[in-house]
N, C-alpha and C positions, 0 to 999 in steps of 0.2 A: 679245583684249585691245587696249585704246583706243590710239590712236597717242599716240606721246610727244608731251608738249607744250612749246613752244619755251621752252628756258631763257631765264630774265630775273631781272635782278638790280634791287632797289629800292634805290635811293642816297636816304639820310636827306635832307629839304630843308634841314637846318641844315648838310652837309656841304659842304666839309671845314671841319673845326674843330679847336681845340684840345683837349687833354684837359680842361683846366682849365673849358673851356666844358661839355663834356658832364656835368661832375660836379657842375655848379650846378643843374642841373632834372632833371625827369624826362626820359627818351627816350622819346618816344611815335611810334607808328606808324600813328596814327590817319587819316593821308592815303592810307595804303597801300590799293588797290584790288585786290580779287578777282574774276575771271570765268572761265566755261566756254567763252566764244567763242574758238575758233580762230583765225578773223580779225581779233582785237582788235588795233587799231592806236593805242590809247591808252596804252600802257605799262602795263595793268594784269597783274598775274601772272595768268596762266592755269594752272589747276586743272582736272584729270578729276574728275568725278565717282566717289565710290566708292571712291577712292585715299587711302592716307593720306600726311599729310605732315609732316616735321620741318623747323621754319623754324629757320636759323642766322644769327648775327649776326656779322658780320666787322668786326673794327676792323684799319682799316691805317695804319700809319706812312708818312705822306710823308716820305721822305727828301730833304732838301735838296742832297745831293751830286751833282756832274755825272754819275756813274757810277751812279746809284742801280739803273738797270734791273738791273745785276749783282745787287742783294740783294732784288730783288723778291719773291721767293719766300721770303725771311726775313721780311718787314716786315709781316706780318699775322698775327693770332689770332683763330679762331675760337671761338663760345660756341654751345654746345647748351644748352637748357633743355629736359629732357624732358618737362615739364609743359606745354609749348606743341604736343604732338603731337596732330595732328587729323586725322580723316577729311572730305573735303569731300563733300557731300551738295548735290543740286538738288531734291529733294522727300523730303518727310517722310511716313512712314505713319499718324504720329498727328496728327490734327486739331488738339489743342491746342497743341504744338510748333509747328506751321504758324502759329497765330496769335499765340503769344508772339513769334516771329521778324519777324512783320510789325508787332507793335506796338514792338519793340524797334529795328527799321532804320528810321533816318531816310531814306532811300530807297525805302522801301515806301510810300509815301504813296497811291499810286495803288489799292493793294490793300485799304484801310482802309475801312470801311463804318460808320464810327461816330466820335464826337467822341472827342477823345485823352483827355478827362478821365472818359471809360466805361471805358477799358483797365484 
């Protein structure tokens, strides 16, 4: 079995914010970065290839009371969306899928051998 990856949590860049602010716009996680590098020190979420993952979304209430740490275990709600479950992979068996991923990934410029209009 692959070694356990370090547990990491991604805090949304707009956090903390009041609920009214979250309700005004789409909550996007496009800044979240994934890696399979166990030595990563950039704060990216580390995944093992060929393992299944289920993202979870935690909403935490920031309690203004002085003794709020007593209630810390009660002041959050976790949401799981089954449709976000995925399997992490680092290589594809189908060449067409590899090409699609290269064409779709803005960070894969070095792998492209043609003009973006040809995609």
